[in-house]
ZATORKOL-503440 format. One record per atom (N, C-alpha, C): residue number from 1; residue in one letter; atom name; x, y, z. Coordinates in nm, 3 decimals, padded with zeros to 5 digits, m for minus. Layout:
// residues N
REC   i aa at       u       v       w
REC NUM  a CA       X       Y       Z
...
// end
This chain:
// residues 152
REC   i aa at       u       v       w
REC   1  m  N  00.377 m03.000  15.025
REC   1  m CA  00.250 m03.091  14.962
REC   1  m  C  00.150 m03.073  15.037
REC   2  t  N  00.016 m03.043  14.954
REC   2  t CA m00.097 m03.031  15.005
REC   2  t  C m00.186 m03.141  15.064
REC   3  r  N m00.232 m03.126  15.149
REC   3  r CA m00.321 m03.254  15.211
REC   3  r  C m00.418 m03.307  15.143
REC   4  d  N m00.485 m03.248  15.023
REC   4  d CA m00.601 m03.288  14.961
REC   4  d  C m00.539 m03.347  14.824
REC   5  a  N m00.418 m03.379  14.819
REC   5  a CA m00.360 m03.425  14.688
REC   5  a  C m00.421 m03.576  14.683
REC   6  q  N m00.432 m03.644  14.584
REC   6  q CA m00.483 m03.749  14.538
REC   6  q  C m00.395 m03.870  14.550
REC   7  m  N m00.410 m03.973  14.640
REC   7  m CA m00.359 m04.089  14.638
REC   7  m  C m00.307 m04.163  14.530
REC   8  l  N m00.190 m04.174  14.456
REC   8  l CA m00.172 m04.247  14.345
REC   8  l  C m00.212 m04.392  14.401
REC   9  g  N m00.281 m04.469  14.298
REC   9  g CA m00.286 m04.615  14.327
REC   9  g  C m00.405 m04.641  14.408
REC  10  q  N m00.468 m04.523  14.464
REC  10  q CA m00.584 m04.566  14.532
REC  10  q  C m00.709 m04.634  14.474
REC  11  g  N m00.767 m04.745  14.524
REC  11  g CA m00.854 m04.803  14.455
REC  11  g  C m00.999 m04.750  14.459
REC  12  v  N m01.097 m04.812  14.404
REC  12  v CA m01.205 m04.724  14.406
REC  12  v  C m01.321 m04.748  14.518
REC  13  y  N m01.379 m04.671  14.504
REC  13  y CA m01.491 m04.676  14.629
REC  13  y  C m01.610 m04.736  14.577
REC  14  w  N m01.702 m04.806  14.664
REC  14  w CA m01.826 m04.877  14.597
REC  14  w  C m01.900 m04.797  14.509
REC  15  q  N m01.908 m04.642  14.572
REC  15  q CA m02.017 m04.567  14.505
REC  15  q  C m01.973 m04.508  14.350
REC  16  d  N m01.835 m04.544  14.331
REC  16  d CA m01.777 m04.486  14.211
REC  16  d  C m01.770 m04.585  14.090
REC  17  i  N m01.833 m04.700  14.112
REC  17  i CA m01.842 m04.801  14.004
REC  17  i  C m01.978 m04.838  13.985
REC  18  a  N m02.038 m04.907  13.885
REC  18  a CA m02.189 m04.936  13.839
REC  18  a  C m02.165 m05.100  13.786
REC  19  e  N m02.275 m05.131  13.798
REC  19  e CA m02.318 m05.326  13.727
REC  19  e  C m02.299 m05.260  13.616
REC  20  g  N m02.221 m05.360  13.556
REC  20  g CA m02.171 m05.369  13.443
REC  20  g  C m02.041 m05.294  13.370
REC  21  q  N m02.026 m05.237  13.480
REC  21  q CA m01.887 m05.144  13.440
REC  21  q  C m01.772 m05.258  13.396
REC  22  r  N m01.673 m05.217  13.350
REC  22  r CA m01.573 m05.317  13.281
REC  22  r  C m01.451 m05.242  13.308
REC  23  f  N m01.342 m05.339  13.358
REC  23  f CA m01.183 m05.290  13.354
REC  23  f  C m01.109 m05.378  13.291
REC  24  k  N m00.979 m05.335  13.271
REC  24  k CA m00.877 m05.425  13.209
REC  24  k  C m00.756 m05.379  13.271
REC  25  t  N m00.709 m05.505  13.322
REC  25  t CA m00.563 m05.493  13.382
REC  25  t  C m00.454 m05.488  13.264
REC  26  f  N m00.331 m05.467  13.321
REC  26  f CA m00.222 m05.433  13.236
REC  26  f  C m00.188 m05.578  13.215
REC  27  r  N m00.094 m05.599  13.142
REC  27  r CA m00.046 m05.743  13.108
REC  27  r  C  00.110 m05.788  13.132
REC  28  r  N  00.110 m05.920  13.193
REC  28  r CA  00.264 m05.970  13.259
REC  28  r  C  00.300 m06.070  13.203
REC  29  t  N  00.424 m06.086  13.170
REC  29  t CA  00.467 m06.240  13.119
REC  29  t  C  00.518 m06.299  13.212
REC  30  i  N  00.462 m06.444  13.210
REC  30  i CA  00.526 m06.524  13.327
REC  30  i  C  00.657 m06.593  13.321
REC  31  t  N  00.731 m06.577  13.407
REC  31  t CA  00.894 m06.640  13.400
REC  31  t  C  00.895 m06.717  13.457
REC  32  e  N  01.032 m06.793  13.416
REC  32  e CA  01.059 m06.928  13.486
REC  32  e  C  01.092 m06.887  13.619
REC  33  t  N  01.128 m06.784  13.657
REC  33  t CA  01.153 m06.752  13.815
REC  33  t  C  01.037 m06.721  13.872
REC  34  d  N  00.958 m06.648  13.818
REC  34  d CA  00.791 m06.673  13.882
REC  34  d  C  00.787 m06.825  13.922
REC  35  l  N  00.757 m06.897  13.829
REC  35  l CA  00.737 m07.033  13.844
REC  35  l  C  00.823 m07.103  13.985
REC  36  v  N  00.932 m07.089  13.949
REC  36  v CA  01.025 m07.138  14.057
REC  36  v  C  00.997 m07.084  14.198
REC  37  n  N  00.974 m06.938  14.219
REC  37  n CA  00.970 m06.886  14.347
REC  37  n  C  00.821 m06.934  14.407
REC  38  f  N  00.700 m06.935  14.300
REC  38  f CA  00.583 m06.957  14.366
REC  38  f  C  00.579 m07.114  14.424
REC  39  i  N  00.646 m07.229  14.330
REC  39  i CA  00.642 m07.357  14.377
REC  39  i  C  00.715 m07.352  14.492
REC  40  s  N  00.826 m07.291  14.497
REC  40  s CA  00.896 m07.287  14.613
REC  40  s  C  00.828 m07.262  14.749
REC  41  v  N  00.772 m07.149  14.748
REC  41  v CA  00.706 m07.096  14.854
REC  41  v  C  00.590 m07.146  14.898
REC  42  t  N  00.545 m07.192  14.801
REC  42  t CA  00.378 m07.267  14.836
REC  42  t  C  00.398 m07.419  14.858
REC  43  g  N  00.530 m07.464  14.845
REC  43  g CA  00.515 m07.630  14.819
REC  43  g  C  00.469 m07.696  14.720
REC  44  m  N  00.423 m07.657  14.629
REC  44  m CA  00.370 m07.730  14.480
REC  44  m  C  00.471 m07.769  14.422
REC  45  l  N  00.536 m07.880  14.437
REC  45  l CA  00.660 m07.959  14.422
REC  45  l  C  00.607 m08.049  14.313
REC  46  e  N  00.512 m08.026  14.240
REC  46  e CA  00.437 m08.150  14.172
REC  46  e  C  00.556 m08.178  14.027
REC  47  t  N  00.533 m08.270  14.019
REC  47  t CA  00.670 m08.303  13.900
REC  47  t  C  00.647 m08.240  13.772
REC  48  i  N  00.505 m08.198  13.743
REC  48  i CA  00.518 m08.132  13.615
REC  48  i  C  00.565 m07.987  13.619
REC  49  f  N  00.572 m07.949  13.777
REC  49  f CA  00.631 m07.821  13.771
REC  49  f  C  00.780 m07.830  13.778
REC  50  i  N  00.854 m07.913  13.819
REC  50  i CA  01.004 m07.938  13.867
REC  50  i  C  01.066 m08.008  13.802
REC  51  d  N  01.038 m08.108  13.704
REC  51  d CA  01.101 m08.197  13.643
REC  51  d  C  01.104 m08.171  13.466
REC  52  t  N  01.173 m08.111  13.400
REC  52  t CA  01.171 m08.062  13.291
REC  52  t  C  01.187 m08.159  13.186
REC  53  t  N  01.240 m08.295  13.241
REC  53  t CA  01.258 m08.418  13.179
REC  53  t  C  01.104 m08.508  13.158
REC  54  f  N  01.025 m08.483  13.237
REC  54  f CA  00.906 m08.551  13.274
REC  54  f  C  00.817 m08.577  13.144
REC  55  e  N  00.808 m08.687  13.106
REC  55  e CA  00.720 m08.709  12.963
REC  55  e  C  00.608 m08.771  12.959
REC  56  h  N  00.532 m08.769  13.111
REC  56  h CA  00.415 m08.831  13.098
REC  56  h  C  00.278 m08.723  13.118
REC  57  g  N  00.310 m08.624  13.143
REC  57  g CA  00.224 m08.500  13.141
REC  57  g  C  00.105 m08.499  13.033
REC  58  a  N  00.030 m08.439  13.065
REC  58  a CA m00.067 m08.380  12.958
REC  58  a  C m00.059 m08.287  12.857
REC  59  m  N  00.049 m08.222  12.881
REC  59  m CA  00.114 m08.116  12.798
REC  59  m  C  00.251 m08.108  12.785
REC  60  k  N  00.277 m08.036  12.687
REC  60  k CA  00.452 m08.022  12.658
REC  60  k  C  00.467 m07.873  12.737
REC  61  g  N  00.576 m07.861  12.734
REC  61  g CA  00.644 m07.715  12.795
REC  61  g  C  00.642 m07.705  12.942
REC  62  r  N  00.623 m07.602  12.997
REC  62  r CA  00.645 m07.571  13.137
REC  62  r  C  00.519 m07.490  13.214
REC  63  p  N  00.438 m07.592  13.218
REC  63  p CA  00.296 m07.499  13.277
REC  63  p  C  00.332 m07.459  13.403
REC  64  v  N  00.241 m07.356  13.437
REC  64  v CA  00.211 m07.278  13.570
REC  64  v  C  00.120 m07.329  13.639
REC  65  p  N  00.122 m07.356  13.782
REC  65  p CA m00.008 m07.395  13.866
REC  65  p  C m00.116 m07.279  13.839
REC  66  g  N m00.223 m07.304  13.820
REC  66  g CA m00.383 m07.185  13.824
REC  66  g  C m00.356 m07.143  13.969
REC  67  a  N m00.310 m07.157  14.044
REC  67  a CA m00.305 m07.076  14.152
REC  67  a  C m00.210 m06.933  14.145
REC  68  l  N m00.066 m06.982  14.064
REC  68  l CA m00.011 m06.844  14.020
REC  68  l  C m00.063 m06.748  13.948
REC  69  t  N m00.133 m06.801  13.837
REC  69  t CA m00.198 m06.746  13.749
REC  69  t  C m00.311 m06.631  13.823
REC  70  y  N m00.369 m06.703  13.893
REC  70  y CA m00.479 m06.652  13.976
REC  70  y  C m00.418 m06.568  14.078
REC  71  g  N m00.307 m06.558  14.144
REC  71  g CA m00.234 m06.441  14.233
REC  71  g  C m00.192 m06.349  14.173
REC  72  l  N m00.135 m06.354  14.016
REC  72  l CA m00.079 m06.268  13.930
REC  72  l  C m00.204 m06.155  13.891
REC  73  i  N m00.301 m06.217  13.869
REC  73  i CA m00.427 m06.113  13.825
REC  73  i  C m00.488 m06.057  13.972
REC  74  e  N m00.509 m06.142  14.099
REC  74  e CA m00.543 m06.067  14.177
REC  74  e  C m00.448 m05.945  14.208
REC  75  g  N m00.322 m05.958  14.231
REC  75  g CA m00.188 m05.868  14.237
REC  75  g  C m00.244 m05.746  14.158
REC  76  f  N m00.257 m05.763  14.040
REC  76  f CA m00.319 m05.659  13.944
REC  76  f  C m00.431 m05.582  14.002
REC  77  i  N m00.537 m05.653  14.028
REC  77  i CA m00.641 m05.589  14.096
REC  77  i  C m00.619 m05.525  14.215
REC  78  m  N m00.581 m05.592  14.287
REC  78  m CA m00.500 m05.533  14.398
REC  78  m  C m00.471 m05.375  14.395
REC  79  q  N m00.378 m05.369  14.319
REC  79  q CA m00.268 m05.223  14.281
REC  79  q  C m00.360 m05.142  14.201
REC  80  g  N m00.473 m05.190  14.128
REC  80  g CA m00.517 m05.101  14.055
REC  80  g  C m00.656 m05.086  14.088
REC  81  m  N m00.730 m05.152  14.162
REC  81  m CA m00.883 m05.138  14.205
REC  81  m  C m00.913 m05.126  14.314
REC  82  i  N m00.851 m05.208  14.397
REC  82  i CA m00.937 m05.222  14.539
REC  82  i  C m00.799 m05.193  14.666
REC  83  q  N m00.670 m05.125  14.630
REC  83  q CA m00.602 m05.101  14.704
REC  83  q  C m00.641 m04.978  14.828
REC  84  g  N m00.638 m05.016  14.939
REC  84  g CA m00.696 m04.910  15.040
REC  84  g  C m00.853 m04.908  15.057
REC  85  t  N m00.918 m04.980  14.944
REC  85  t CA m01.069 m04.968  14.970
REC  85  t  C m01.126 m05.109  14.966
REC  86  g  N m01.049 m05.192  14.936
REC  86  g CA m01.079 m05.331  14.955
REC  86  g  C m01.069 m05.374  15.117
REC  87  l  N m01.211 m05.443  15.185
REC  87  l CA m01.192 m05.461  15.298
REC  87  l  C m01.198 m05.601  15.343
REC  88  a  N m01.260 m05.700  15.236
REC  88  a CA m01.254 m05.830  15.276
REC  88  a  C m01.268 m05.925  15.098
REC  89  l  N m01.216 m06.019  15.102
REC  89  l CA m01.226 m06.093  14.980
REC  89  l  C m01.324 m06.227  15.061
REC  90  l  N m01.470 m06.227  15.006
REC  90  l CA m01.555 m06.310  15.065
REC  90  l  C m01.583 m06.444  14.991
REC  91  e  N m01.573 m06.429  14.855
REC  91  e CA m01.591 m06.575  14.796
REC  91  e  C m01.554 m06.563  14.654
REC  92  v  N m01.458 m06.672  14.624
REC  92  v CA m01.427 m06.696  14.507
REC  92  v  C m01.458 m06.838  14.437
REC  93  h  N m01.485 m06.825  14.333
REC  93  h CA m01.537 m06.963  14.220
REC  93  h  C m01.438 m06.943  14.108
REC  94  q  N m01.363 m07.071  14.085
REC  94  q CA m01.274 m07.051  13.964
REC  94  q  C m01.288 m07.153  13.864
REC  95  k  N m01.267 m07.154  13.746
REC  95  k CA m01.253 m07.242  13.669
REC  95  k  C m01.151 m07.247  13.551
REC  96  m  N m01.035 m07.329  13.556
REC  96  m CA m00.936 m07.339  13.469
REC  96  m  C m01.005 m07.392  13.329
REC  97  l  N m00.929 m07.284  13.206
REC  97  l CA m01.005 m07.343  13.087
REC  97  l  C m00.875 m07.378  12.981
REC  98  a  N m00.773 m07.319  13.008
REC  98  a CA m00.686 m07.371  12.939
REC  98  a  C m00.529 m07.370  13.012
REC  99  p  N m00.423 m07.429  12.983
REC  99  p CA m00.282 m07.432  13.042
REC  99  p  C m00.233 m07.281  13.008
REC 100  v  N m00.167 m07.252  13.120
REC 100  v CA m00.079 m07.106  13.119
REC 100  v  C  00.068 m07.176  13.138
REC 101  m  N  00.171 m07.132  13.039
REC 101  m CA  00.303 m07.186  13.032
REC 101  m  C  00.398 m07.069  13.076
REC 102  v  N  00.513 m07.119  13.128
REC 102  v CA  00.626 m06.999  13.105
REC 102  v  C  00.621 m06.943  13.011
REC 103  g  N  00.624 m06.807  12.971
REC 103  g CA  00.665 m06.731  12.861
REC 103  g  C  00.525 m06.689  12.792
REC 104  d  N  00.420 m06.721  12.854
REC 104  d CA  00.259 m06.628  12.811
REC 104  d  C  00.270 m06.521  12.895
REC 105  t  N  00.205 m06.443  12.829
REC 105  t CA  00.156 m06.329  12.879
REC 105  t  C  00.040 m06.325  12.943
REC 106  i  N m00.030 m06.279  13.071
REC 106  i CA m00.169 m06.309  13.116
REC 106  i  C m00.239 m06.157  13.121
REC 107  w  N m00.317 m06.129  13.143
REC 107  w CA m00.395 m06.029  13.161
REC 107  w  C m00.564 m06.051  13.165
REC 108  a  N m00.648 m05.969  13.255
REC 108  a CA m00.774 m05.999  13.259
REC 108  a  C m00.880 m05.866  13.261
REC 109  e  N m01.001 m05.914  13.196
REC 109  e CA m01.123 m05.847  13.178
REC 109  e  C m01.218 m05.837  13.307
REC 110  i  N m01.225 m05.733  13.397
REC 110  i CA m01.320 m05.745  13.506
REC 110  i  C m01.461 m05.682  13.484
REC 111  e  N m01.558 m05.744  13.504
REC 111  e CA m01.703 m05.710  13.491
REC 111  e  C m01.764 m05.703  13.638
REC 112  i  N m01.806 m05.551  13.659
REC 112  i CA m01.840 m05.576  13.809
REC 112  i  C m02.002 m05.643  13.749
REC 113  t  N m02.064 m05.738  13.838
REC 113  t CA m02.188 m05.813  13.818
REC 113  t  C m02.311 m05.776  13.918
REC 114  s  N m02.263 m05.706  14.045
REC 114  s CA m02.380 m05.656  14.141
REC 114  s  C m02.310 m05.583  14.230
REC 115  i  N m02.349 m05.474  14.301
REC 115  i CA m02.348 m05.409  14.424
REC 115  i  C m02.444 m05.412  14.512
REC 116  r  N m02.392 m05.427  14.639
REC 116  r CA m02.505 m05.434  14.758
REC 116  r  C m02.467 m05.382  14.863
REC 117  p  N m02.521 m05.259  14.867
REC 117  p CA m02.485 m05.166  14.973
REC 117  p  C m02.536 m05.220  15.123
REC 118  t  N m02.427 m05.249  15.217
REC 118  t CA m02.456 m05.307  15.329
REC 118  t  C m02.548 m05.201  15.451
REC 119  s  N m02.595 m05.234  15.572
REC 119  s CA m02.685 m05.145  15.637
REC 119  s  C m02.585 m05.086  15.744
REC 120  k  N m02.458 m05.113  15.714
REC 120  k CA m02.379 m05.014  15.809
REC 120  k  C m02.232 m05.022  15.791
REC 121  h  N m02.167 m04.908  15.823
REC 121  h CA m02.043 m04.865  15.810
REC 121  h  C m02.020 m04.804  15.642
REC 122  n  N m02.103 m04.762  15.586
REC 122  n CA m02.081 m04.750  15.450
REC 122  n  C m02.009 m04.823  15.380
REC 123  r  N m02.038 m04.938  15.330
REC 123  r CA m01.957 m05.056  15.261
REC 123  r  C m02.053 m05.114  15.190
REC 124  a  N m02.025 m05.208  15.062
REC 124  a CA m02.083 m05.268  15.000
REC 124  a  C m02.019 m05.407  14.969
REC 125  v  N m02.125 m05.492  14.924
REC 125  v CA m02.060 m05.628  14.888
REC 125  v  C m02.076 m05.587  14.737
REC 126  v  N m01.930 m05.635  14.672
REC 126  v CA m01.939 m05.605  14.537
REC 126  v  C m01.908 m05.768  14.460
REC 127  a  N m01.958 m05.794  14.356
REC 127  a CA m01.932 m05.921  14.261
REC 127  a  C m01.864 m05.861  14.151
REC 128  s  N m01.763 m05.983  14.122
REC 128  s CA m01.718 m05.919  13.963
REC 128  s  C m01.705 m06.050  13.902
REC 129  r  N m01.699 m06.070  13.766
REC 129  r CA m01.632 m06.176  13.710
REC 129  r  C m01.512 m06.136  13.651
REC 130  i  N m01.409 m06.212  13.630
REC 130  i CA m01.273 m06.193  13.612
REC 130  i  C m01.265 m06.320  13.498
REC 131  d  N m01.225 m06.256  13.373
REC 131  d CA m01.207 m06.341  13.264
REC 131  d  C m01.043 m06.318  13.242
REC 132  v  N m00.972 m06.420  13.289
REC 132  v CA m00.815 m06.442  13.229
REC 132  v  C m00.781 m06.490  13.088
REC 133  k  N m00.674 m06.395  13.010
REC 133  k CA m00.649 m06.420  12.871
REC 133  k  C m00.520 m06.408  12.888
REC 134  n  N m00.436 m06.521  12.768
REC 134  n CA m00.312 m06.490  12.774
REC 134  n  C m00.291 m06.397  12.633
REC 135  q  N m00.153 m06.419  12.576
REC 135  q CA m00.119 m06.316  12.478
REC 135  q  C m00.192 m06.328  12.336
REC 136  d  N m00.270 m06.452  12.313
REC 136  d CA m00.350 m06.460  12.205
REC 136  d  C m00.475 m06.409  12.199
REC 137  g  N m00.550 m06.380  12.331
REC 137  g CA m00.669 m06.334  12.373
REC 137  g  C m00.750 m06.452  12.380
REC 138  k  N m00.716 m06.554  12.409
REC 138  k CA m00.745 m06.681  12.465
REC 138  k  C m00.787 m06.695  12.582
REC 139  d  N m00.917 m06.749  12.639
REC 139  d CA m00.949 m06.744  12.757
REC 139  d  C m00.875 m06.866  12.863
REC 140  v  N m00.802 m06.828  12.959
REC 140  v CA m00.737 m06.956  13.017
REC 140  v  C m00.788 m06.975  13.155
REC 141  m  N m00.858 m06.887  13.187
REC 141  m CA m00.914 m06.889  13.351
REC 141  m  C m01.056 m06.819  13.355
REC 142  t  N m01.124 m06.854  13.430
REC 142  t CA m01.256 m06.713  13.463
REC 142  t  C m01.288 m06.770  13.624
REC 143  y  N m01.316 m06.671  13.656
REC 143  y CA m01.373 m06.676  13.796
REC 143  y  C m01.448 m06.550  13.874
REC 144  t  N m01.535 m06.604  13.948
REC 144  t CA m01.603 m06.489  14.029
REC 144  t  C m01.536 m06.451  14.148
REC 145  a  N m01.572 m06.326  14.186
REC 145  a CA m01.514 m06.288  14.326
REC 145  a  C m01.592 m06.206  14.363
REC 146  t  N m01.625 m06.213  14.515
REC 146  t CA m01.722 m06.132  14.581
REC 146  t  C m01.655 m06.072  14.699
REC 147  r  N m01.620 m05.935  14.696
REC 147  r CA m01.588 m05.833  14.778
REC 147  r  C m01.624 m05.738  14.858
REC 148  m  N m01.568 m05.712  14.985
REC 148  m CA m01.646 m05.603  15.052
REC 148  m  C m01.567 m05.482  15.041
REC 149  l  N m01.631 m05.378  14.968
REC 149  l CA m01.548 m05.240  14.939
REC 149  l  C m01.618 m05.137  15.051
REC 150  a  N m01.470 m05.049  15.058
REC 150  a CA m01.552 m04.918  15.134
REC 150  a  C m01.619 m04.840  15.072
REC 151  g  N m01.644 m04.741  15.149
REC 151  g CA m01.748 m04.636  15.066
REC 151  g  C m01.669 m04.494  15.122
REC 152  r  N m01.684 m04.381  15.038
REC 152  r CA m01.638 m04.287  15.050
REC 152  r  C m01.653 m04.208  15.184
// end
């Protein structure tokens, strides 16, 4: 194996992206197992998530916590964009736009909104807007994230 072989899954360096650049994640269908595992590990044992007979909720079906939706999308971003180059998550602002249910398939579009190189250590503060969509292309969540990314 050669030493200069490219690392599979390596994230992007800040010099290799530009303001206005857009990315799209893969898609993922949320399962009942995803919901059960997430609410169990986080303690989010809200009635609407654990009781299929609950009739007083605002929606029908098996809604999932917004935090689960966010976590799955961040996983896609981690695996495909910032693995090995993401140094810190500095700030996040989220807005939930529509419910996500067990059986929905989610994905996201990411737009780089600003890149500010720092004065030391070849780093930059990179801001992005992430629009999360369901299988119908409907926006279900939007958030902005500010991260510190490594340079080459």
